[in-house]
SEBA-559940 format. One record per residue: residue number from 1; x negated, y negated, z negated of N, C-alpha, C, O in turn; residue in three letters. Coordinates in Angstrom, 1 decimal. Layout:
! SEBA-559940
   seq      npx      npy      npz     capx     capy     capz      cpx      cpy      cpz      opx      opy      opz   type
   NUM        X        Y        Z        X        Y        Z        X        Y        Z        X        Y        Z    ala
...
//
This chain:
! SEBA-559940
   seq      npx      npy      npz     capx     capy     capz      cpx      cpy      cpz      opx      opy      opz   type
     1    -77.7   -147.2   -126.3    -76.5   -146.4   -125.9    -76.7   -146.6   -124.2    -76.6   -145.6   -123.5    unk
     2    -77.1   -148.1   -123.4    -77.0   -148.0   -122.1    -78.3   -147.2   -121.9    -78.3   -146.3   -121.0    unk
     3    -79.5   -147.5   -122.9    -80.6   -146.9   -122.2    -80.7   -145.4   -122.5    -81.7   -145.0   -121.9    unk
     4    -80.0   -144.6   -123.0    -79.9   -143.4   -123.3    -79.1   -142.3   -121.7    -79.3   -141.2   -121.2    unk
     5    -78.1   -143.8   -121.5    -77.3   -143.4   -120.2    -78.3   -143.5   -118.9    -78.2   -142.8   -117.8    unk
     6    -79.2   -144.6   -119.2    -80.3   -144.6   -117.6    -81.2   -143.3   -118.1    -81.5   -142.5   -117.3    unk
     7    -81.6   -143.3   -119.4    -82.4   -142.1   -119.2    -81.8   -140.5   -118.4    -82.2   -139.8   -117.5    unk
     8    -80.8   -140.5   -119.2    -80.0   -138.7   -118.6    -79.4   -139.0   -117.2    -78.8   -138.0   -117.0    unk
     9    -79.4   -139.9   -116.0    -79.1   -140.4   -114.8    -80.5   -140.3   -114.4    -80.6   -139.3   -113.8    unk
    10    -81.3   -140.7   -114.5    -82.8   -140.8   -114.5    -83.3   -139.2   -114.4    -83.9   -138.9   -113.3    unk
    11    -83.0   -138.1   -115.3    -83.0   -136.8   -115.3    -82.5   -136.2   -114.6    -83.1   -135.4   -113.9    unk
    12    -80.7   -136.4   -114.1    -80.2   -135.7   -112.9    -80.6   -135.9   -112.0    -80.4   -134.9   -111.1    unk
    13    -81.2   -136.9   -111.6    -81.6   -137.5   -110.1    -82.4   -137.1   -110.1    -82.4   -136.6   -108.9    unk
    14    -83.5   -136.8   -110.6    -84.7   -135.9   -110.9    -84.9   -134.4   -110.3    -85.6   -134.0   -109.5    unk
    15    -83.6   -133.5   -111.3    -83.1   -132.6   -111.6    -82.8   -132.2   -109.3    -83.3   -131.5   -108.5    unk
    16    -81.8   -133.1   -109.2    -81.4   -133.1   -107.9    -82.7   -133.0   -106.9    -82.8   -132.0   -106.1    unk
    17    -83.5   -133.9   -107.1    -84.2   -134.0   -106.1    -85.2   -132.5   -106.0    -85.5   -132.0   -104.9    unk
    18    -85.5   -132.1   -107.0    -86.4   -131.0   -107.2    -85.4   -129.8   -106.4    -85.9   -129.2   -105.5    unk
    19    -84.2   -129.6   -106.6    -83.6   -128.6   -105.6    -83.3   -129.0   -104.5    -82.9   -128.1   -103.7    unk
    20    -83.4   -130.0   -104.1    -83.2   -130.7   -102.6    -84.5   -130.0   -101.9    -84.4   -129.5   -100.8    unk
    21    -85.8   -130.0   -102.9    -87.2   -129.2   -101.7    -86.9   -128.3   -102.0    -87.0   -127.7   -101.0    unk
    22    -86.3   -127.4   -103.1    -86.4   -126.3   -103.1    -85.6   -125.7   -101.9    -86.0   -124.7   -101.2    unk
    23    -84.4   -126.3   -101.6    -83.8   -125.5   -100.8    -83.9   -125.8    -99.5    -83.2   -125.3    -98.7    unk
    24    -85.1   -126.9    -99.2    -85.1   -126.9    -97.6    -86.5   -126.5    -97.1    -86.8   -126.4    -95.9    unk
    25    -87.4   -126.1    -98.1    -88.5   -125.3    -97.9    -88.7   -123.8    -98.6    -88.7   -123.7    -99.8    unk
    26    -89.0   -123.0    -97.9    -89.3   -121.7    -98.7    -90.6   -121.9    -99.7    -91.6   -122.5    -99.4    unk
    27    -90.4   -121.3   -100.6    -91.6   -121.2   -101.9    -92.2   -119.9   -102.0    -91.6   -118.8   -102.1    unk
    28    -93.4   -120.2   -102.1    -94.2   -118.9   -102.3    -95.0   -119.1   -103.6    -95.5   -120.2   -103.7    unk
    29    -95.1   -118.3   -104.5    -95.6   -118.6   -105.8    -96.4   -117.0   -106.4    -96.0   -115.9   -106.3    unk
    30    -97.5   -117.4   -107.1    -98.0   -116.3   -107.7    -99.1   -116.0   -108.8    -99.2   -116.9   -109.7    unk
    31    -99.7   -115.2   -108.9   -100.9   -115.5   -109.4   -102.2   -114.6   -109.1   -102.1   -113.4   -109.4    unk
    32   -103.5   -115.1   -108.4   -104.3   -114.8   -108.3   -105.5   -114.5   -109.1   -106.0   -115.4   -109.8    unk
    33   -106.1   -113.1   -109.1   -106.9   -112.8   -110.3   -108.0   -112.8   -109.8   -107.9   -112.9   -108.5    unk
    34   -109.4   -112.7   -110.3   -110.5   -112.7   -109.7   -111.4   -111.7   -110.4   -112.1   -112.0   -111.4    unk
    35   -111.4   -110.3   -109.7   -112.4   -109.3   -109.9   -113.6   -109.7   -111.1   -114.7   -110.1   -110.6    unk
    36   -113.6   -109.7   -112.5   -114.7   -110.3   -113.1   -115.3   -111.5   -112.9   -116.5   -111.8   -112.6    unk
    37   -114.3   -112.2   -113.0   -114.6   -114.0   -113.3   -112.9   -114.7   -113.3   -111.8   -114.1   -113.1    unk
    38   -113.2   -116.1   -113.6   -112.0   -116.6   -113.9   -111.6   -117.3   -112.5   -112.4   -117.7   -111.7    unk
    39   -109.8   -117.6   -112.3   -109.5   -118.0   -111.1   -109.8   -119.6   -110.7   -109.3   -120.0   -109.6    unk
    40   -110.6   -120.3   -111.6   -110.7   -121.7   -111.3   -111.6   -121.7   -110.4   -112.5   -121.0   -110.4    unk
    41   -111.4   -122.7   -109.5   -112.5   -123.3   -108.2   -112.0   -122.3   -107.2   -112.6   -122.3   -106.1    unk
    42   -110.6   -121.2   -107.3   -110.3   -120.6   -106.1   -109.5   -121.5   -105.6   -108.7   -122.3   -106.2    unk
    43   -109.8   -121.2   -103.9   -109.2   -122.3   -102.7   -108.1   -121.7   -101.9   -108.3   -120.5   -101.7    unk
    44   -107.3   -121.9   -101.6   -106.0   -121.9   -101.2   -106.0   -122.7   -100.0   -106.1   -123.9   -100.2    unk
    45   -106.0   -122.4    -98.6   -105.8   -123.3    -97.5   -104.5   -122.8    -96.7   -104.3   -121.6    -96.6    unk
    46   -103.5   -123.9    -95.9   -102.3   -123.3    -95.6   -102.5   -123.8    -94.4   -102.7   -125.0    -94.4    unk
    47   -102.6   -123.2    -93.1   -102.9   -123.5    -91.3   -101.4   -123.1    -91.3   -100.7   -122.2    -91.8    unk
    48   -101.1   -124.1    -90.3   -100.0   -123.9    -89.0   -100.9   -124.2    -87.7   -101.8   -125.1    -87.8    unk
    49   -100.8   -123.5    -86.7   -101.1   -124.1    -85.5   -102.0   -123.9    -85.5   -102.4   -124.6    -84.5    unk
    50   -103.0   -123.4    -86.1   -104.5   -123.6    -86.1   -105.1   -124.7    -86.6   -106.3   -124.9    -86.6    unk
    51   -104.4   -125.6    -87.2   -104.8   -126.5    -88.1   -104.3   -126.7    -89.3   -103.2   -126.3    -89.7    unk
    52   -105.2   -127.5    -89.9   -104.6   -127.7    -91.6   -103.4   -128.2    -91.6   -103.1   -129.2    -91.0    unk
    53   -102.4   -127.2    -92.4   -100.6   -127.8    -92.5   -101.4   -128.4    -94.2   -102.5   -128.0    -94.6    unk
    54   -100.4   -129.4    -94.7   -100.6   -129.9    -95.8   -101.8   -130.3    -96.6   -102.5   -131.2    -96.6    unk
    55   -101.8   -129.1    -97.4   -102.7   -129.7    -98.3   -104.2   -128.4    -98.7   -104.1   -127.2    -98.6    unk
    56   -105.2   -128.9    -99.2   -105.7   -127.0    -99.9   -105.5   -127.5   -101.5   -105.7   -128.6   -102.0    unk
    57   -105.0   -126.2   -101.9   -105.3   -126.2   -103.1   -106.3   -125.7   -104.1   -106.8   -124.6   -103.7    unk
    58   -106.7   -126.1   -105.0   -108.0   -125.8   -105.8   -107.2   -124.7   -107.0   -106.2   -125.3   -107.3    unk
    59   -107.2   -123.9   -107.4   -106.8   -123.2   -108.6   -107.3   -123.6   -110.2   -108.4   -124.1   -110.2    unk
    60   -106.9   -123.5   -111.1   -107.1   -123.8   -112.5   -107.4   -122.2   -113.0   -107.3   -121.2   -112.3    unk
    61   -107.7   -122.2   -114.0   -108.5   -121.1   -114.4   -107.3   -119.9   -115.1   -107.5   -118.9   -115.8    unk
    62   -106.0   -120.4   -114.5   -105.1   -119.7   -114.9   -104.4   -118.4   -113.4   -103.7   -117.4   -113.5    unk
    63   -104.9   -119.2   -112.4   -104.7   -118.7   -110.9   -103.4   -118.7   -110.7   -103.1   -118.1   -109.7    unk
    64   -102.3   -119.4   -111.5   -101.1   -119.5   -110.8   -101.2   -120.7   -109.5   -102.1   -121.5   -109.2    unk
    65   -100.3   -120.6   -109.1    -99.9   -121.2   -108.0    -98.6   -121.2   -107.2    -98.0   -120.1   -107.0    unk
    66    -97.9   -122.6   -106.5    -96.7   -122.7   -105.8    -97.5   -123.4   -104.6    -98.5   -124.0   -104.5    unk
    67    -96.4   -122.9   -103.5    -96.7   -123.3   -102.0    -95.5   -123.6   -101.5    -94.7   -122.7   -101.4    unk
    68    -95.0   -124.9   -101.2    -93.6   -125.1   -100.2    -94.1   -124.9    -98.6    -95.0   -125.5    -98.1    unk
    69    -93.2   -124.1    -97.9    -93.4   -124.2    -96.8    -92.1   -124.7    -95.8    -91.1   -124.1    -95.9    unk
    70    -92.3   -125.7    -95.0    -91.1   -126.2    -94.4    -90.8   -125.0    -93.3    -91.7   -124.4    -92.7    unk
    71    -89.6   -124.8    -93.1    -88.8   -123.7    -92.4    -89.4   -123.7    -91.0    -90.4   -124.4    -90.8    unk
    72    -88.8   -123.0    -89.8    -89.5   -123.0    -88.5    -90.7   -123.0    -88.3    -90.8   -123.6    -87.2    unk
    73    -91.8   -122.7    -88.6    -93.0   -122.3    -88.2    -93.5   -120.8    -89.1    -93.0   -120.1    -90.0    unk
    74    -95.0   -120.6    -88.1    -95.8   -119.9    -89.0    -96.9   -120.5    -89.6    -97.4   -121.5    -89.3    unk
    75    -97.2   -119.5    -90.6    -98.7   -120.1    -91.3    -99.5   -118.8    -91.5    -99.2   -117.6    -91.5    unk
    76   -101.0   -119.7    -91.6   -101.8   -118.7    -92.6   -102.3   -119.6    -93.5   -102.7   -120.7    -93.4    unk
    77   -102.0   -118.2    -94.8   -102.3   -118.8    -96.1   -103.8   -118.3    -96.7   -103.9   -117.1    -96.9    unk
    78   -104.9   -118.9    -96.9   -106.3   -118.1    -96.8   -106.7   -118.4    -98.4   -107.0   -119.6    -98.7    unk
    79   -106.7   -117.5    -99.3   -107.6   -117.1   -100.8   -108.6   -117.2   -100.4   -108.8   -116.8    -99.3    unk
    80   -109.5   -117.7   -101.2   -111.2   -118.0   -100.9   -111.6   -118.3   -102.1   -111.0   -119.2   -102.7    unk
    81   -112.7   -117.8   -102.8   -113.5   -118.1   -103.7   -115.0   -117.5   -103.3   -115.2   -116.4   -103.0    unk
    82   -116.1   -118.8   -103.5   -117.6   -118.4   -103.1   -118.0   -117.6   -103.9   -118.1   -117.7   -105.1    unk
    83   -118.1   -116.3   -103.1   -118.9   -115.2   -103.8   -117.8   -114.0   -103.8   -118.2   -113.1   -104.5    unk
    84   -116.6   -114.0   -103.2   -115.7   -113.3   -103.3   -115.2   -113.0   -102.1   -115.7   -113.7   -101.2    unk
    85   -114.2   -112.1   -101.7   -113.9   -111.9   -100.4   -113.1   -112.7   -100.0   -112.4   -113.1   -100.9    unk
    86   -112.8   -113.2    -98.8   -111.5   -114.1    -98.4   -110.5   -113.2    -97.9   -110.7   -112.3    -97.1    unk
    87   -109.1   -113.6    -98.3   -108.3   -112.5    -97.9   -106.9   -113.7    -97.6   -106.3   -114.4    -98.3    unk
    88   -106.7   -113.5    -96.0   -105.8   -114.2    -95.1   -104.1   -113.5    -95.5   -103.9   -112.3    -95.7    unk
    89   -103.6   -114.0    -95.5   -101.9   -113.9    -95.0   -101.1   -114.5    -94.2   -101.4   -115.6    -94.0    unk
    90   -100.0   -114.0    -93.6    -99.2   -114.6    -92.6    -97.8   -114.6    -93.5    -97.3   -113.9    -94.4    unk
    91    -97.6   -115.7    -93.0    -95.9   -116.4    -93.2    -95.1   -117.0    -92.1    -95.3   -118.1    -91.8    unk
    92    -94.5   -116.5    -91.6    -93.3   -116.9    -90.8    -91.6   -117.6    -91.1    -90.6   -116.9    -91.0    unk
    93    -91.6   -118.8    -91.5    -90.5   -119.1    -92.1    -89.5   -119.1    -90.8    -88.5   -119.8    -90.9    unk
    94    -89.7   -118.6    -89.8    -88.7   -119.1    -88.2    -87.9   -117.9    -88.6    -88.3   -116.7    -88.8    unk
    95    -86.3   -118.6    -88.8    -85.2   -118.2    -88.9    -84.5   -117.7    -87.9    -84.8   -118.4    -86.9    unk
    96    -83.4   -116.8    -87.5    -82.8   -116.7    -86.7    -81.6   -118.1    -86.8    -81.4   -118.8    -87.7    unk
    97    -80.9   -118.1    -85.6    -80.3   -119.4    -85.5    -78.9   -119.2    -86.7    -78.6   -120.1    -87.5    unk
    98    -78.4   -118.2    -86.8    -77.2   -118.1    -87.5    -77.8   -118.1    -88.9    -76.9   -117.9    -89.8    unk
    99    -79.1   -118.1    -89.4    -79.4   -117.9    -90.7    -79.5   -119.5    -91.4    -80.5   -120.1    -91.1    unk
   100    -78.7   -120.1    -92.3    -78.9   -120.9    -93.3    -80.4   -121.3    -93.4    -81.2   -120.3    -93.4    unk
   101    -81.0   -122.5    -93.6    -82.6   -122.7    -94.0    -82.7   -122.9    -95.3    -83.5   -123.7    -95.7    unk
   102    -82.1   -122.3    -96.1    -81.8   -123.0    -97.3    -81.8   -121.6    -98.3    -81.5   -120.4    -97.9    unk
   103    -82.1   -122.0   -100.1    -81.2   -121.2   -100.4    -82.3   -119.4   -100.7    -81.5   -118.7   -101.4    unk
   104    -83.1   -119.0   -100.5    -83.9   -118.2   -100.5    -84.3   -118.1   -102.2    -84.2   -119.0   -103.0    unk
   105    -84.6   -117.0   -102.4    -85.2   -116.8   -103.3    -86.7   -117.1   -103.3    -87.4   -116.8   -102.3    unk
   106    -87.2   -118.0   -104.6    -89.2   -118.1   -104.1    -89.7   -116.2   -104.2    -89.2   -115.2   -104.7    unk
   107    -91.0   -116.4   -103.5    -91.3   -115.1   -103.0    -92.9   -115.2   -104.0    -93.6   -116.2   -104.1    unk
   108    -93.0   -113.8   -104.7    -93.8   -113.8   -105.6    -95.1   -113.1   -104.9    -94.8   -112.1   -104.4    unk
   109    -96.5   -113.6   -104.8    -97.6   -113.3   -103.8    -98.7   -113.0   -104.8    -99.6   -113.8   -104.7    unk
   110    -98.9   -111.9   -105.7   -100.0   -111.7   -106.8   -100.9   -111.0   -106.4   -100.4   -110.3   -105.5    unk
   111   -102.2   -110.9   -106.6   -102.9   -109.8   -106.5   -104.3   -110.2   -106.7   -104.4   -111.4   -107.2    unk
   112   -105.6   -109.6   -106.3   -106.9   -109.5   -106.9   -107.5   -110.0   -105.7   -107.0   -109.9   -104.6    unk
   113   -109.0   -110.7   -105.8   -110.0   -110.9   -105.2   -111.2   -110.4   -105.6   -111.5   -110.5   -106.8    unk
   114   -111.8   -109.8   -104.8   -112.9   -108.9   -105.4   -114.2   -109.5   -104.3   -114.1   -110.3   -103.4    unk
   115   -115.7   -108.7   -105.0   -116.6   -109.2   -104.5   -116.8   -108.4   -103.1   -116.7   -107.2   -103.0    unk
   116   -117.1   -109.1   -102.2   -117.5   -108.2   -100.6   -118.7   -107.1   -100.8   -119.5   -107.4   -101.6    unk
   117   -118.8   -105.9   -100.1   -119.8   -105.1   -100.1   -120.4   -105.1    -98.8   -121.5   -104.6    -98.6    unk
   118   -119.9   -105.5    -98.1   -120.9   -105.5    -96.7   -120.1   -104.4    -95.7   -119.9   -104.6    -94.5    unk
   119   -119.8   -103.7    -96.3   -118.8   -102.8    -95.9   -117.7   -102.9    -95.0   -117.6   -102.6    -93.8    unk
   120   -116.7   -103.4    -95.9   -115.6   -103.9    -96.1   -114.9   -105.2    -95.3   -113.8   -105.2    -94.9    unk
   121   -116.1   -106.1    -95.2   -115.8   -107.3    -95.3   -115.1   -107.5    -93.7   -114.4   -108.6    -93.4    unk
   122   -115.3   -106.8    -92.9   -114.4   -107.5    -91.8   -112.9   -106.8    -91.6   -112.1   -107.0    -90.7    unk
   123   -112.6   -106.0    -92.5   -111.1   -105.7    -92.8   -110.6   -106.7    -93.1   -109.4   -106.4    -93.1    unk
   124   -110.8   -108.0    -93.5   -110.2   -109.0    -93.9   -110.3   -110.1    -92.8   -110.0   -111.3    -93.2    unk
   125   -110.6   -109.9    -91.5   -110.9   -111.1    -90.6   -109.4   -111.6    -90.2   -109.3   -112.7    -89.6    unk
   126   -108.2   -110.8    -90.6   -107.0   -110.8    -89.7   -106.5   -110.6    -91.1   -107.0   -110.0    -92.0    unk
   127   -105.0   -111.6    -91.1   -104.2   -111.6    -92.0   -104.1   -110.2    -92.4   -104.2   -109.3    -91.6    unk
   128   -103.7   -110.1    -93.7   -103.7   -108.0    -94.1   -102.1   -107.8    -94.5   -101.8   -106.6    -94.7    unk
   129   -101.1   -108.8    -94.6    -99.9   -108.6    -94.8    -98.9   -110.0    -94.0    -99.0   -111.2    -94.2    unk
   130    -98.2   -109.4    -93.3    -97.2   -110.8    -93.0    -95.6   -111.0    -93.7    -94.6   -110.3    -93.5    unk
   131    -95.6   -112.2    -94.3    -94.4   -112.5    -95.1    -93.2   -112.9    -93.9    -93.6   -113.5    -93.0    unk
   132    -92.1   -112.5    -93.9    -91.2   -112.9    -92.8    -89.8   -112.4    -93.4    -89.6   -111.7    -94.4    unk
   133    -89.0   -113.0    -92.6    -87.0   -113.1    -93.0    -86.9   -111.6    -92.1    -87.5   -111.4    -91.1    unk
   134    -86.1   -110.7    -92.9    -86.1   -109.5    -92.4    -84.1   -109.3    -92.0    -83.4   -108.8    -92.9    unk
   135    -83.7   -109.5    -90.9    -82.9   -109.6    -90.4    -81.6   -108.1    -91.7    -80.6   -108.4    -92.5    unk
   136    -82.1   -107.1    -91.5    -81.1   -106.2    -92.3    -81.5   -106.2    -94.0    -80.8   -105.6    -94.7    unk
   137    -82.2   -106.8    -94.3    -82.1   -107.2    -95.8    -81.7   -108.6    -96.3    -81.5   -108.8    -97.5    unk
   138    -81.7   -109.6    -95.2    -81.0   -111.0    -95.3    -81.7   -111.4    -96.4    -81.1   -111.7    -97.5    unk
   139    -83.2   -111.5    -96.1    -84.2   -112.0    -97.2    -85.6   -112.1    -97.0    -86.0   -111.1    -96.4    unk
   140    -86.2   -112.7    -97.3    -87.7   -112.7    -96.9    -88.4   -111.3    -97.5    -88.2   -111.2    -98.7    unk
   141    -89.1   -110.3    -97.0    -90.1   -109.6    -97.0    -91.6   -108.7    -96.8    -92.0   -108.8    -95.6    unk
   142    -92.0   -108.4    -97.3    -93.2   -107.7    -96.5    -93.3   -106.3    -97.6    -92.9   -105.8    -98.6    unk
   143    -94.1   -105.9    -96.4    -94.2   -104.1    -96.4    -94.8   -103.5    -97.2    -94.8   -102.3    -97.2    unk
   144    -95.8   -104.2    -98.4    -96.7   -103.9    -98.9    -97.1   -104.7   -100.4    -96.9   -105.9   -100.5    unk
   145    -97.6   -103.7   -101.7    -97.9   -104.2   -102.5    -99.5   -105.1   -102.1   -100.6   -104.5   -101.9    unk
   146    -99.5   -105.9   -102.1   -101.3   -106.5   -101.7   -102.3   -105.8   -102.4   -103.3   -105.4   -101.8    unk
   147   -102.1   -105.6   -103.6   -103.3   -105.0   -104.2   -103.3   -103.4   -103.6   -104.3   -103.0   -103.0    unk
   148   -102.3   -102.7   -103.8   -102.3   -101.5   -102.7   -103.1   -101.7   -101.5   -104.3   -101.2   -101.4    unk
   149   -102.5   -102.3   -100.6   -102.7   -102.3    -99.6   -104.3   -102.9    -99.2   -104.7   -102.9    -98.0    unk
   150   -104.9   -103.2   -100.0   -106.3   -103.8   -100.2   -106.9   -102.6   -100.7   -107.8   -102.3   -100.0    unk
   151   -106.7   -102.0   -101.4   -107.2   -100.6   -101.7   -107.1    -99.4   -100.9   -108.0    -98.6   -101.0    unk
   152   -106.1    -99.4   -100.2   -105.9    -98.5    -99.4   -107.0    -98.7    -98.0   -107.6    -97.7    -97.5    unk
   153   -107.2   -100.2    -97.4   -107.8   -100.7    -96.5   -109.7   -100.3    -96.7   -110.5    -99.9    -95.8    unk
   154   -109.9   -100.5    -98.4   -110.9   -100.4    -98.9   -111.3    -98.4    -98.5   -112.2    -97.9    -97.9    unk
   155   -110.4    -97.9    -99.2   -110.8    -96.3    -99.1   -110.9    -95.9    -97.9   -111.7    -95.0    -97.6    unk
   156   -109.9    -96.4    -96.8   -110.1    -95.7    -95.6   -111.4    -95.9    -94.8   -112.0    -95.1    -94.2    unk
   157   -111.8    -97.5    -95.0   -113.1    -98.1    -94.4   -114.6    -97.3    -95.0   -115.6    -97.0    -94.3    unk
   158   -114.2    -97.0    -96.4   -115.4    -96.1    -97.0   -115.4    -95.1    -96.5   -116.5    -94.7    -96.1    unk
   159   -114.3    -94.0    -96.2   -114.4    -92.9    -95.8   -114.8    -92.9    -94.0   -115.4    -92.0    -93.4    unk
   160   -114.4    -94.0    -93.6   -115.2    -93.9    -91.9   -116.8    -94.0    -92.2   -117.6    -93.2    -91.6    unk
   161   -117.3    -94.8    -93.0   -118.4    -95.4    -93.4   -119.0    -94.1    -93.8   -120.1    -94.0    -93.2    unk
   162   -118.9    -93.2    -94.6   -119.0    -92.0    -95.4   -119.5    -91.1    -94.1   -120.7    -90.8    -93.8    unk
   163   -118.1    -90.7    -93.3   -118.2    -89.7    -92.0   -119.1    -90.2    -91.1   -119.7    -89.3    -90.5    unk
   164   -119.4    -91.5    -90.8   -120.2    -91.8    -90.1   -122.2    -91.7    -90.6   -123.1    -91.2    -90.0    unk
   165   -122.1    -92.3    -91.7   -123.7    -91.4    -92.4   -123.8    -90.1    -92.3   -125.0    -89.7    -92.4    unk
   166   -123.0    -89.4    -92.2   -123.2    -87.9    -92.2   -123.5    -87.4    -90.9   -124.3    -86.6    -90.6    unk
   167   -122.7    -88.0    -90.0   -123.3    -88.1    -88.5   -124.2    -88.1    -88.1   -124.9    -87.4    -87.4    unk
   168   -124.5    -89.3    -88.7   -126.2    -89.8    -88.3   -127.1    -88.9    -88.7   -127.9    -88.4    -88.0    unk
   169   -126.8    -88.5    -90.1   -127.9    -87.7    -90.6   -127.6    -86.2    -90.1   -128.5    -85.5    -90.1    unk
   170   -126.7    -85.9    -89.8   -126.8    -84.4    -88.9   -127.3    -84.6    -87.7   -127.9    -83.6    -87.2    unk
   171   -127.2    -85.7    -87.0   -127.8    -85.9    -85.5   -129.5    -85.7    -85.7   -130.3    -85.0    -85.1    unk
   172   -129.8    -86.6    -86.9   -131.1    -86.6    -86.9   -131.8    -85.1    -87.3   -132.7    -84.5    -86.8    unk
   173   -131.1    -85.0    -88.3   -131.5    -83.3    -88.8   -131.6    -82.1    -87.5   -132.4    -81.2    -87.7    unk
   174   -130.8    -82.2    -86.5   -130.6    -81.2    -85.8   -131.2    -81.7    -84.0   -130.9    -81.0    -83.0    unk
   175   -131.8    -82.9    -84.1   -132.0    -83.3    -83.0   -132.5    -82.8    -82.0   -132.1    -83.0    -80.9    unk
   176   -133.9    -81.5    -82.4   -134.2    -81.0    -81.8   -133.5    -79.8    -81.0   -134.0    -79.3    -80.0    unk
   177   -132.2    -79.3    -81.7   -131.5    -78.4    -81.0   -130.2    -79.2    -80.5   -129.5    -78.6    -79.7    unk
   178   -130.1    -79.9    -80.8   -129.1    -80.5    -79.6   -129.6    -81.3    -78.4   -128.9    -81.9    -77.5    unk
   179   -131.0    -81.2    -78.5   -131.6    -82.0    -77.0   -131.9    -80.7    -76.2   -132.9    -80.0    -76.4    unk
   180   -130.9    -80.4    -75.4   -131.0    -79.1    -74.3   -130.7    -79.6    -72.7   -130.7    -78.8    -71.7    unk
//
């Protein structure tokens, strides 16, 4: 009977510790999919103030991840896998002074990595979205579905590239008539 009480007490303590961690840090979780490949060996790096913060996470083949971020900092989280486009996102856990630093719903960030094509690679040199506290919503927020935003950036760059190629072809075709 003593053993059962001891085990139950230990379980209750462990649940309390997990709940405390969830309340004094902001959690981001999600699933990372890889276009045409498995998610294992995908790397997530968390940086704050231009230096590595915490740890580097190596995903297994499920692609699922959880990241706990202490409040009052800004972070860059970079998702990368060899042979695929690296995607950075920005997260700010800085809250207004009147907002309690706890008890926010964990934030889902799920999207796909894809192979670079040489045309769109520079689109991802900066974070593509920023997750931040939104005073009007009284919660954390980011503006777009990440897969949608990546596709939108891709299409825009493709259109700009095609226009540039057409312009160069037009200039070459009409070189003599344009040189007046």
